[in-house]
VMD Tcl script that builds the backbone (N, CA, C; Angstrom):
set m [mol new atoms 462]
animate dup $m
set s [atomselect $m all]
$s set {name element resname resid chain x y z} {
  {N N MET 1 A -43.483 -19.305 12.556}
  {CA C MET 1 A -43.717 -20.532 13.188}
  {C C MET 1 A -45.166 -21.002 12.985}
  {N N GLN 2 A -45.410 -22.137 12.477}
  {CA C GLN 2 A -46.674 -22.604 12.188}
  {C C GLN 2 A -47.136 -23.704 13.223}
  {N N TYR 3 A -48.303 -23.513 13.866}
  {CA C TYR 3 A -48.841 -24.476 14.834}
  {C C TYR 3 A -50.037 -25.128 14.178}
  {N N THR 4 A -50.276 -26.296 14.739}
  {CA C THR 4 A -51.537 -27.128 14.220}
  {C C THR 4 A -52.477 -27.072 15.352}
  {N N ALA 5 A -53.134 -26.015 15.633}
  {CA C ALA 5 A -54.165 -25.923 16.644}
  {C C ALA 5 A -55.496 -25.757 16.059}
  {N N SER 6 A -56.540 -26.084 16.813}
  {CA C SER 6 A -57.856 -25.750 16.445}
  {C C SER 6 A -58.567 -24.889 17.380}
  {N N THR 7 A -57.954 -24.609 18.510}
  {CA C THR 7 A -58.477 -23.648 19.464}
  {C C THR 7 A -57.355 -22.709 20.015}
  {N N PRO 8 A -57.728 -21.599 20.488}
  {CA C PRO 8 A -56.722 -20.729 21.027}
  {C C PRO 8 A -55.909 -21.449 22.143}
  {N N GLN 9 A -56.589 -22.205 23.010}
  {CA C GLN 9 A -55.935 -22.882 24.099}
  {C C GLN 9 A -54.933 -23.862 23.598}
  {N N GLU 10 A -55.313 -24.607 22.512}
  {CA C GLU 10 A -54.286 -25.521 21.877}
  {C C GLU 10 A -53.058 -24.825 21.278}
  {N N TYR 11 A -53.355 -23.647 20.662}
  {CA C TYR 11 A -52.330 -22.839 20.194}
  {C C TYR 11 A -51.287 -22.550 21.212}
  {N N ILE 12 A -51.835 -22.001 22.386}
  {CA C ILE 12 A -50.935 -21.588 23.432}
  {C C ILE 12 A -50.158 -22.805 24.068}
  {N N SER 13 A -50.859 -23.922 24.157}
  {CA C SER 13 A -50.275 -25.133 24.648}
  {C C SER 13 A -49.038 -25.632 23.879}
  {N N GLN 14 A -49.025 -25.322 22.619}
  {CA C GLN 14 A -47.879 -25.646 21.661}
  {C C GLN 14 A -46.697 -24.628 21.674}
  {N N LEU 15 A -46.912 -23.558 22.276}
  {CA C LEU 15 A -45.893 -22.536 22.298}
  {C C LEU 15 A -44.616 -22.950 23.165}
  {N N PRO 16 A -43.457 -22.528 22.855}
  {CA C PRO 16 A -42.324 -22.735 23.716}
  {C C PRO 16 A -42.592 -22.033 25.133}
  {N N ASP 17 A -42.140 -22.617 26.177}
  {CA C ASP 17 A -42.425 -22.137 27.485}
  {C C ASP 17 A -42.096 -20.641 27.641}
  {N N ASP 18 A -41.039 -20.191 27.007}
  {CA C ASP 18 A -40.822 -18.749 27.253}
  {C C ASP 18 A -41.811 -17.729 26.497}
  {N N ARG 19 A -42.672 -18.325 25.675}
  {CA C ARG 19 A -43.662 -17.528 24.941}
  {C C ARG 19 A -44.986 -17.519 25.634}
  {N N LYS 20 A -45.317 -18.664 26.273}
  {CA C LYS 20 A -46.699 -18.850 26.770}
  {C C LYS 20 A -47.284 -17.723 27.538}
  {N N GLN 21 A -46.535 -17.303 28.616}
  {CA C GLN 21 A -47.160 -16.277 29.466}
  {C C GLN 21 A -47.273 -14.888 28.726}
  {N N ALA 22 A -46.432 -14.618 27.802}
  {CA C ALA 22 A -46.528 -13.324 27.101}
  {C C ALA 22 A -47.865 -13.350 26.192}
  {N N VAL 23 A -48.020 -14.524 25.489}
  {CA C VAL 23 A -49.219 -14.663 24.641}
  {C C VAL 23 A -50.488 -14.700 25.520}
  {N N ILE 24 A -50.400 -15.397 26.641}
  {CA C ILE 24 A -51.631 -15.470 27.475}
  {C C ILE 24 A -51.965 -14.041 27.992}
  {N N SER 25 A -50.989 -13.281 28.427}
  {CA C SER 25 A -51.188 -11.862 28.945}
  {C C SER 25 A -51.715 -10.969 27.713}
  {N N LEU 26 A -51.223 -11.111 26.598}
  {CA C LEU 26 A -51.711 -10.318 25.404}
  {C C LEU 26 A -53.098 -10.869 25.061}
  {N N ARG 27 A -53.401 -12.095 25.079}
  {CA C ARG 27 A -54.761 -12.496 24.758}
  {C C ARG 27 A -55.724 -12.008 25.822}
  {N N GLU 28 A -55.430 -12.136 27.070}
  {CA C GLU 28 A -56.360 -11.585 28.210}
  {C C GLU 28 A -56.575 -10.137 27.968}
  {N N THR 29 A -55.522 -9.363 27.730}
  {CA C THR 29 A -55.678 -7.914 27.563}
  {C C THR 29 A -56.660 -7.623 26.323}
  {N N ILE 30 A -56.395 -8.347 25.341}
  {CA C ILE 30 A -57.349 -8.057 24.160}
  {C C ILE 30 A -58.806 -8.396 24.526}
  {N N LYS 31 A -59.073 -9.619 25.142}
  {CA C LYS 31 A -60.418 -10.145 25.402}
  {C C LYS 31 A -61.036 -9.106 26.319}
  {N N GLU 32 A -60.325 -8.599 27.269}
  {CA C GLU 32 A -60.934 -7.765 28.296}
  {C C GLU 32 A -61.187 -6.342 27.828}
  {N N ASN 33 A -60.641 -5.983 26.599}
  {CA C ASN 33 A -60.836 -4.640 26.251}
  {C C ASN 33 A -61.357 -4.388 24.778}
  {N N LEU 34 A -61.533 -5.519 24.094}
  {CA C LEU 34 A -62.093 -5.407 22.767}
  {C C LEU 34 A -63.599 -5.097 22.934}
  {N N PRO 35 A -64.128 -4.245 22.042}
  {CA C PRO 35 A -65.509 -3.973 22.085}
  {C C PRO 35 A -66.397 -5.245 21.854}
  {N N LYS 36 A -67.635 -5.174 22.420}
  {CA C LYS 36 A -68.471 -6.308 22.317}
  {C C LYS 36 A -68.671 -6.841 20.835}
  {N N ASP 37 A -68.995 -8.094 20.727}
  {CA C ASP 37 A -69.350 -8.790 19.530}
  {C C ASP 37 A -68.244 -9.254 18.649}
  {N N PHE 38 A -66.910 -8.804 18.915}
  {CA C PHE 38 A -65.888 -9.447 18.120}
  {C C PHE 38 A -65.749 -10.875 18.745}
  {N N GLU 39 A -65.437 -11.832 17.958}
  {CA C GLU 39 A -65.344 -13.209 18.338}
  {C C GLU 39 A -63.854 -13.752 18.190}
  {N N GLU 40 A -63.490 -14.552 19.211}
  {CA C GLU 40 A -62.236 -15.181 19.129}
  {C C GLU 40 A -62.233 -16.475 18.449}
  {N N THR 41 A -61.172 -16.685 17.570}
  {CA C THR 41 A -61.179 -17.959 16.902}
  {C C THR 41 A -59.731 -18.232 16.518}
  {N N LEU 42 A -59.469 -19.168 15.764}
  {CA C LEU 42 A -58.173 -19.321 15.124}
  {C C LEU 42 A -58.290 -19.214 13.569}
  {N N SER 43 A -57.376 -18.360 13.039}
  {CA C SER 43 A -57.499 -17.976 11.596}
  {C C SER 43 A -56.090 -17.868 11.129}
  {N N TYR 44 A -55.887 -18.533 9.957}
  {CA C TYR 44 A -54.464 -18.436 9.445}
  {C C TYR 44 A -53.376 -18.832 10.421}
  {N N GLY 45 A -53.665 -19.881 11.138}
  {CA C GLY 45 A -52.763 -20.384 12.165}
  {C C GLY 45 A -52.432 -19.383 13.341}
  {N N MET 46 A -53.256 -18.381 13.533}
  {CA C MET 46 A -53.039 -17.449 14.728}
  {C C MET 46 A -54.457 -17.317 15.509}
  {N N ILE 47 A -54.253 -16.870 16.817}
  {CA C ILE 47 A -55.303 -16.539 17.492}
  {C C ILE 47 A -55.878 -15.198 16.899}
  {N N ALA 48 A -57.153 -15.271 16.541}
  {CA C ALA 48 A -57.726 -14.034 15.916}
  {C C ALA 48 A -59.067 -13.652 16.562}
  {N N TYR 49 A -59.283 -12.366 16.361}
  {CA C TYR 49 A -60.498 -11.652 16.834}
  {C C TYR 49 A -61.174 -11.163 15.466}
  {N N VAL 50 A -62.311 -11.597 15.239}
  {CA C VAL 50 A -63.005 -11.333 13.947}
  {C C VAL 50 A -64.397 -10.776 14.109}
  {N N VAL 51 A -64.948 -10.288 12.960}
  {CA C VAL 51 A -66.243 -9.850 12.919}
  {C C VAL 51 A -67.072 -11.144 12.542}
  {N N PRO 52 A -67.818 -11.639 13.446}
  {CA C PRO 52 A -68.575 -12.918 13.175}
  {C C PRO 52 A -69.354 -12.858 11.878}
  {N N LYS 53 A -69.431 -13.992 11.230}
  {CA C LYS 53 A -70.293 -14.041 9.953}
  {C C LYS 53 A -71.796 -13.911 10.331}
  {N N SER 54 A -72.064 -14.119 11.599}
  {CA C SER 54 A -73.572 -13.850 11.960}
  {C C SER 54 A -73.835 -12.361 11.959}
  {N N ILE 55 A -72.862 -11.564 12.053}
  {CA C ILE 55 A -73.074 -10.064 12.021}
  {C C ILE 55 A -72.753 -9.473 10.682}
  {N N TYR 56 A -71.672 -10.000 10.009}
  {CA C TYR 56 A -71.291 -9.407 8.697}
  {C C TYR 56 A -71.351 -10.754 7.769}
  {N N THR 57 A -72.359 -11.028 7.186}
  {CA C THR 57 A -72.541 -12.306 6.488}
  {C C THR 57 A -71.772 -12.381 5.068}
  {N N ALA 58 A -71.482 -11.209 4.640}
  {CA C ALA 58 A -70.692 -11.178 3.311}
  {C C ALA 58 A -69.311 -11.742 3.543}
  {N N GLY 59 A -68.756 -11.822 4.751}
  {CA C GLY 59 A -67.389 -12.352 4.998}
  {C C GLY 59 A -66.391 -11.629 4.485}
  {N N TYR 60 A -65.141 -12.200 4.577}
  {CA C TYR 60 A -63.995 -11.515 4.136}
  {C C TYR 60 A -63.791 -11.488 2.663}
  {N N HIS 61 A -63.556 -10.319 2.110}
  {CA C HIS 61 A -63.454 -10.101 0.650}
  {C C HIS 61 A -62.512 -11.123 -0.007}
  {N N ALA 62 A -61.402 -11.483 0.572}
  {CA C ALA 62 A -60.474 -12.419 0.018}
  {C C ALA 62 A -61.009 -13.818 0.009}
  {N N ASN 63 A -61.779 -14.113 0.978}
  {CA C ASN 63 A -62.448 -15.462 1.041}
  {C C ASN 63 A -63.837 -15.287 1.816}
  {N N PRO 64 A -64.839 -15.169 1.140}
  {CA C PRO 64 A -66.241 -14.837 1.720}
  {C C PRO 64 A -66.687 -15.928 2.756}
  {N N ALA 65 A -66.086 -17.076 2.732}
  {CA C ALA 65 A -66.476 -18.152 3.671}
  {C C ALA 65 A -65.902 -17.816 4.999}
  {N N GLU 66 A -64.936 -17.012 5.173}
  {CA C GLU 66 A -64.348 -16.690 6.365}
  {C C GLU 66 A -64.759 -15.372 6.934}
  {N N PRO 67 A -64.779 -15.054 8.234}
  {CA C PRO 67 A -65.156 -13.845 8.882}
  {C C PRO 67 A -64.041 -12.753 8.594}
  {N N VAL 68 A -64.498 -11.487 8.671}
  {CA C VAL 68 A -63.542 -10.475 8.545}
  {C C VAL 68 A -62.538 -10.287 9.682}
  {N N PRO 69 A -61.268 -10.346 9.434}
  {CA C PRO 69 A -60.300 -10.282 10.525}
  {C C PRO 69 A -60.130 -8.839 11.048}
  {N N PHE 70 A -59.800 -8.838 12.396}
  {CA C PHE 70 A -59.623 -7.443 13.044}
  {C C PHE 70 A -58.286 -7.455 13.731}
  {N N ILE 71 A -58.063 -8.386 14.640}
  {CA C ILE 71 A -56.775 -8.450 15.367}
  {C C ILE 71 A -56.382 -9.859 15.432}
  {N N SER 72 A -55.116 -10.084 15.352}
  {CA C SER 72 A -54.513 -11.530 15.510}
  {C C SER 72 A -53.315 -11.474 16.295}
  {N N ILE 73 A -52.986 -12.560 16.988}
  {CA C ILE 73 A -51.736 -12.709 17.639}
  {C C ILE 73 A -51.055 -13.883 17.220}
  {N N ALA 74 A -49.763 -13.843 16.983}
  {CA C ALA 74 A -48.874 -14.914 16.397}
  {C C ALA 74 A -47.552 -14.936 17.044}
  {N N SER 75 A -47.155 -16.151 17.451}
  {CA C SER 75 A -45.785 -16.266 17.998}
  {C C SER 75 A -44.954 -16.612 16.816}
  {N N GLN 76 A -44.021 -15.774 16.465}
  {CA C GLN 76 A -43.087 -15.905 15.241}
  {C C GLN 76 A -41.718 -16.254 15.754}
  {N N LYS 77 A -40.897 -16.604 14.895}
  {CA C LYS 77 A -39.509 -17.037 15.222}
  {C C LYS 77 A -38.789 -16.179 16.154}
  {N N ASN 78 A -38.818 -14.842 15.805}
  {CA C ASN 78 A -38.024 -13.987 16.595}
  {C C ASN 78 A -38.859 -12.835 17.366}
  {N N HIS 79 A -40.108 -13.014 17.380}
  {CA C HIS 79 A -40.986 -12.023 18.067}
  {C C HIS 79 A -42.441 -12.514 18.219}
  {N N ILE 80 A -43.175 -11.784 19.004}
  {CA C ILE 80 A -44.606 -12.057 19.088}
  {C C ILE 80 A -45.168 -10.825 18.201}
  {N N ALA 81 A -46.085 -11.208 17.313}
  {CA C ALA 81 A -46.773 -10.238 16.501}
  {C C ALA 81 A -48.186 -10.010 16.822}
  {N N LEU 82 A -48.598 -8.726 16.940}
  {CA C LEU 82 A -49.965 -8.352 16.995}
  {C C LEU 82 A -50.435 -7.714 15.675}
  {N N TYR 83 A -51.300 -8.256 15.002}
  {CA C TYR 83 A -51.846 -7.736 13.756}
  {C C TYR 83 A -53.080 -6.977 13.936}
  {N N HIS 84 A -53.118 -5.773 13.848}
  {CA C HIS 84 A -54.232 -4.916 14.058}
  {C C HIS 84 A -54.740 -4.158 12.857}
  {N N MET 85 A -55.762 -4.619 12.186}
  {CA C MET 85 A -56.273 -4.025 10.924}
  {C C MET 85 A -56.675 -2.580 11.113}
  {N N GLY 86 A -57.100 -2.273 12.313}
  {CA C GLY 86 A -57.509 -0.933 12.536}
  {C C GLY 86 A -56.380 0.123 12.392}
  {N N ILE 87 A -55.211 -0.324 12.849}
  {CA C ILE 87 A -54.013 0.624 12.685}
  {C C ILE 87 A -53.790 0.893 11.189}
  {N N TYR 88 A -54.008 -0.069 10.346}
  {CA C TYR 88 A -53.807 -0.091 8.898}
  {C C TYR 88 A -54.912 0.763 8.352}
  {N N MET 89 A -56.109 0.662 8.723}
  {CA C MET 89 A -57.282 1.330 8.203}
  {C C MET 89 A -57.670 2.696 8.741}
  {N N PHE 90 A -57.243 2.996 9.919}
  {CA C PHE 90 A -57.564 4.251 10.567}
  {C C PHE 90 A -56.323 5.052 10.811}
  {N N PRO 91 A -55.998 5.945 9.981}
  {CA C PRO 91 A -54.683 6.722 10.081}
  {C C PRO 91 A -54.733 7.488 11.399}
  {N N ASP 92 A -55.739 7.959 11.901}
  {CA C ASP 92 A -55.768 8.714 13.154}
  {C C ASP 92 A -55.455 7.811 14.349}
  {N N VAL 93 A -55.878 6.516 14.213}
  {CA C VAL 93 A -55.549 5.474 15.339}
  {C C VAL 93 A -53.998 5.181 15.251}
  {N N LEU 94 A -53.484 5.052 14.011}
  {CA C LEU 94 A -51.985 4.860 13.948}
  {C C LEU 94 A -51.248 6.063 14.482}
  {N N GLU 95 A -51.637 7.233 14.090}
  {CA C GLU 95 A -51.018 8.461 14.586}
  {C C GLU 95 A -51.051 8.466 16.149}
  {N N TRP 96 A -52.244 8.189 16.711}
  {CA C TRP 96 A -52.314 8.145 18.181}
  {C C TRP 96 A -51.374 7.114 18.768}
  {N N PHE 97 A -51.330 5.924 18.209}
  {CA C PHE 97 A -50.641 4.771 18.661}
  {C C PHE 97 A -49.040 5.173 18.708}
  {N N LEU 98 A -48.500 5.757 17.651}
  {CA C LEU 98 A -47.190 6.105 17.559}
  {C C LEU 98 A -46.811 7.169 18.473}
  {N N SER 99 A -47.770 8.127 18.780}
  {CA C SER 99 A -47.421 9.200 19.669}
  {C C SER 99 A -47.444 8.716 21.122}
  {N N GLU 100 A -48.284 7.664 21.406}
  {CA C GLU 100 A -48.370 7.134 22.753}
  {C C GLU 100 A -47.365 6.081 23.087}
  {N N TYR 101 A -46.816 5.418 22.116}
  {CA C TYR 101 A -45.925 4.386 22.245}
  {C C TYR 101 A -44.719 4.708 23.254}
  {N N PRO 102 A -44.099 5.761 22.937}
  {CA C PRO 102 A -42.922 6.201 23.793}
  {C C PRO 102 A -43.241 6.369 25.310}
  {N N ASN 103 A -44.521 6.646 25.585}
  {CA C ASN 103 A -44.962 6.641 26.985}
  {C C ASN 103 A -45.114 5.300 27.727}
  {N N HIS 104 A -44.977 4.257 26.864}
  {CA C HIS 104 A -45.199 2.930 27.380}
  {C C HIS 104 A -44.056 2.005 27.183}
  {N N SER 105 A -43.032 2.460 26.380}
  {CA C SER 105 A -41.880 1.593 26.133}
  {C C SER 105 A -40.615 2.463 25.755}
  {N N ASP 106 A -39.553 1.990 26.211}
  {CA C ASP 106 A -38.357 2.683 25.906}
  {C C ASP 106 A -37.792 2.276 24.529}
  {N N ALA 107 A -38.335 1.372 23.873}
  {CA C ALA 107 A -38.021 0.895 22.470}
  {C C ALA 107 A -38.813 1.571 21.514}
  {N N LYS 108 A -38.269 1.678 20.289}
  {CA C LYS 108 A -38.994 2.226 19.054}
  {C C LYS 108 A -40.011 1.137 18.655}
  {N N PRO 109 A -41.244 1.527 18.251}
  {CA C PRO 109 A -42.087 0.574 17.673}
  {C C PRO 109 A -41.543 -0.124 16.479}
  {N N ASP 110 A -41.684 -1.403 16.435}
  {CA C ASP 110 A -41.194 -2.229 15.286}
  {C C ASP 110 A -42.533 -2.610 14.551}
  {N N MET 111 A -42.842 -2.068 13.452}
  {CA C MET 111 A -44.082 -2.196 12.811}
  {C C MET 111 A -44.017 -2.396 11.323}
  {N N GLY 112 A -45.048 -3.062 10.808}
  {CA C GLY 112 A -45.326 -3.170 9.340}
  {C C GLY 112 A -46.760 -2.523 9.193}
  {N N LYS 113 A -47.412 -2.747 8.063}
  {CA C LYS 113 A -48.689 -2.118 7.859}
  {C C LYS 113 A -49.615 -2.318 9.028}
  {N N SER 114 A -49.930 -3.504 9.319}
  {CA C SER 114 A -50.882 -3.840 10.437}
  {C C SER 114 A -50.229 -4.602 11.488}
  {N N CYS 115 A -48.945 -4.777 11.394}
  {CA C CYS 115 A -48.175 -5.629 12.241}
  {C C CYS 115 A -47.360 -4.843 13.215}
  {N N ILE 116 A -47.543 -5.201 14.579}
  {CA C ILE 116 A -46.755 -4.716 15.642}
  {C C ILE 116 A -45.878 -5.781 16.138}
  {N N ARG 117 A -44.531 -5.680 16.038}
  {CA C ARG 117 A -43.673 -6.796 16.506}
  {C C ARG 117 A -43.087 -6.521 17.782}
  {N N PHE 118 A -43.099 -7.536 18.697}
  {CA C PHE 118 A -42.499 -7.382 20.046}
  {C C PHE 118 A -41.409 -8.396 20.148}
  {N N LYS 119 A -40.179 -7.872 19.982}
  {CA C LYS 119 A -38.979 -8.767 20.091}
  {C C LYS 119 A -38.733 -9.018 21.583}
  {N N ASN 120 A -38.873 -8.003 22.466}
  {CA C ASN 120 A -38.555 -8.301 23.949}
  {C C ASN 120 A -39.955 -8.461 24.475}
  {N N ILE 121 A -40.335 -9.905 24.591}
  {CA C ILE 121 A -41.608 -10.275 24.948}
  {C C ILE 121 A -41.979 -10.026 26.320}
  {N N SER 122 A -40.918 -9.634 27.187}
  {CA C SER 122 A -41.206 -9.351 28.668}
  {C C SER 122 A -41.713 -7.826 28.851}
  {N N LYS 123 A -41.592 -7.102 27.663}
  {CA C LYS 123 A -41.966 -5.712 27.692}
  {C C LYS 123 A -43.035 -5.280 26.741}
  {N N ILE 124 A -43.960 -6.165 26.541}
  {CA C ILE 124 A -45.083 -5.865 25.700}
  {C C ILE 124 A -45.865 -4.730 26.408}
  {N N PRO 125 A -46.211 -3.614 25.838}
  {CA C PRO 125 A -46.876 -2.545 26.530}
  {C C PRO 125 A -48.385 -2.852 26.608}
  {N N LEU 126 A -48.789 -3.785 27.548}
  {CA C LEU 126 A -50.211 -4.193 27.695}
  {C C LEU 126 A -51.174 -3.049 27.968}
  {N N PRO 127 A -50.862 -2.008 28.816}
  {CA C PRO 127 A -51.818 -0.945 28.925}
  {C C PRO 127 A -52.093 -0.186 27.625}
  {N N LEU 128 A -51.064 -0.059 26.803}
  {CA C LEU 128 A -51.237 0.571 25.523}
  {C C LEU 128 A -52.088 -0.263 24.654}
  {N N ILE 129 A -51.811 -1.561 24.592}
  {CA C ILE 129 A -52.651 -2.484 23.671}
  {C C ILE 129 A -54.100 -2.511 24.120}
  {N N ALA 130 A -54.292 -2.483 25.450}
  {CA C ALA 130 A -55.713 -2.375 26.041}
  {C C ALA 130 A -56.460 -1.162 25.520}
  {N N GLU 131 A -55.809 0.012 25.544}
  {CA C GLU 131 A -56.312 1.264 25.023}
  {C C GLU 131 A -56.494 1.170 23.498}
  {N N LEU 132 A -55.548 0.538 22.729}
  {CA C LEU 132 A -55.686 0.371 21.317}
  {C C LEU 132 A -56.985 -0.440 21.069}
  {N N CYS 133 A -57.235 -1.450 21.809}
  {CA C CYS 133 A -58.388 -2.316 21.519}
  {C C CYS 133 A -59.715 -1.683 21.747}
  {N N ARG 134 A -59.668 -0.637 22.480}
  {CA C ARG 134 A -60.957 0.163 22.832}
  {C C ARG 134 A -61.165 1.281 21.783}
  {N N LYS 135 A -60.217 1.510 20.854}
  {CA C LYS 135 A -60.386 2.665 19.965}
  {C C LYS 135 A -61.362 2.608 18.941}
  {N N ILE 136 A -61.668 1.414 18.466}
  {CA C ILE 136 A -62.509 1.259 17.265}
  {C C ILE 136 A -63.661 0.289 17.566}
  {N N THR 137 A -64.844 0.628 17.367}
  {CA C THR 137 A -66.046 -0.162 17.564}
  {C C THR 137 A -66.212 -1.179 16.358}
  {N N MET 138 A -67.042 -2.103 16.518}
  {CA C MET 138 A -67.181 -3.053 15.404}
  {C C MET 138 A -67.993 -2.247 14.249}
  {N N ASP 139 A -68.962 -1.488 14.612}
  {CA C ASP 139 A -69.706 -0.632 13.535}
  {C C ASP 139 A -68.762 0.256 12.748}
  {N N GLU 140 A -67.766 0.972 13.533}
  {CA C GLU 140 A -66.827 1.793 12.870}
  {C C GLU 140 A -65.926 0.982 11.925}
  {N N TYR 141 A -65.477 -0.236 12.405}
  {CA C TYR 141 A -64.595 -1.079 11.657}
  {C C TYR 141 A -65.332 -1.664 10.437}
  {N N ILE 142 A -66.546 -2.098 10.578}
  {CA C ILE 142 A -67.257 -2.619 9.324}
  {C C ILE 142 A -67.400 -1.527 8.335}
  {N N ALA 143 A -67.840 -0.298 8.773}
  {CA C ALA 143 A -68.060 0.820 7.824}
  {C C ALA 143 A -66.695 1.149 7.062}
  {N N ARG 144 A -65.605 1.223 7.785}
  {CA C ARG 144 A -64.346 1.456 7.071}
  {C C ARG 144 A -63.922 0.331 6.168}
  {N N TYR 145 A -64.135 -0.811 6.728}
  {CA C TYR 145 A -63.928 -2.065 5.866}
  {C C TYR 145 A -64.641 -2.025 4.552}
  {N N GLU 146 A -65.945 -1.667 4.537}
  {CA C GLU 146 A -66.607 -1.543 3.376}
  {C C GLU 146 A -66.281 -0.419 2.503}
  {N N GLU 147 A -65.839 0.734 3.091}
  {CA C GLU 147 A -65.294 1.833 2.247}
  {C C GLU 147 A -64.131 1.336 1.505}
  {N N SER 148 A -63.208 0.623 2.141}
  {CA C SER 148 A -61.913 0.192 1.574}
  {C C SER 148 A -62.244 -0.812 0.420}
  {N N ILE 149 A -63.154 -1.684 0.566}
  {CA C ILE 149 A -63.556 -2.614 -0.472}
  {C C ILE 149 A -64.107 -1.873 -1.724}
  {N N LYS 150 A -64.886 -0.881 -1.459}
  {CA C LYS 150 A -65.416 -0.112 -2.576}
  {C C LYS 150 A -64.413 0.642 -3.369}
  {N N LYS 151 A -63.363 1.131 -2.606}
  {CA C LYS 151 A -62.304 1.857 -3.252}
  {C C LYS 151 A -61.444 0.891 -4.117}
  {N N LYS 152 A -61.267 -0.301 -3.710}
  {CA C LYS 152 A -60.542 -1.303 -4.407}
  {C C LYS 152 A -61.408 -1.929 -5.490}
  {N N GLY 153 A -62.635 -1.635 -5.557}
  {CA C GLY 153 A -63.503 -2.156 -6.611}
  {C C GLY 153 A -63.757 -3.681 -6.530}
  {N N ARG 154 A -63.886 -4.148 -5.203}
  {CA C ARG 154 A -64.013 -5.537 -4.933}
  {C C ARG 154 A -65.532 -5.800 -4.621}
}
mol reanalyze $m
mol bondsrecalc $m
mol representation Tube
mol addrep $m
């Protein structure tokens, strides 16, 4: 689902009523638990938490004019998605997340590389997401991001 918003608040205001509270709760959980210096914005039509260009001036390798993405929230047709680049880039964080998930949900995790899909939006494991947000500092993320770019030769 594509929204034409320019702020996170506008994005939320355009959501169907049954999605608003889930996205608000997820957003609040992320903002309260994300390490300092990540910045909230809208990116690629989603609420996003990024490494600000003022901190990492090189920007995102795919588009240097944009900041490096870290976490995004999107309301999709059949689910709410949490895109967490740290899960993709830090295998130990992914392993921890998968081992902890059953302690927070009776459903199996529905995941892609960096995407965690929540089909039952009333059962998003917010305490687990809170802990996930605290797992990686900005400095750790930037260092791993730079390593991944060097490996790809970009």
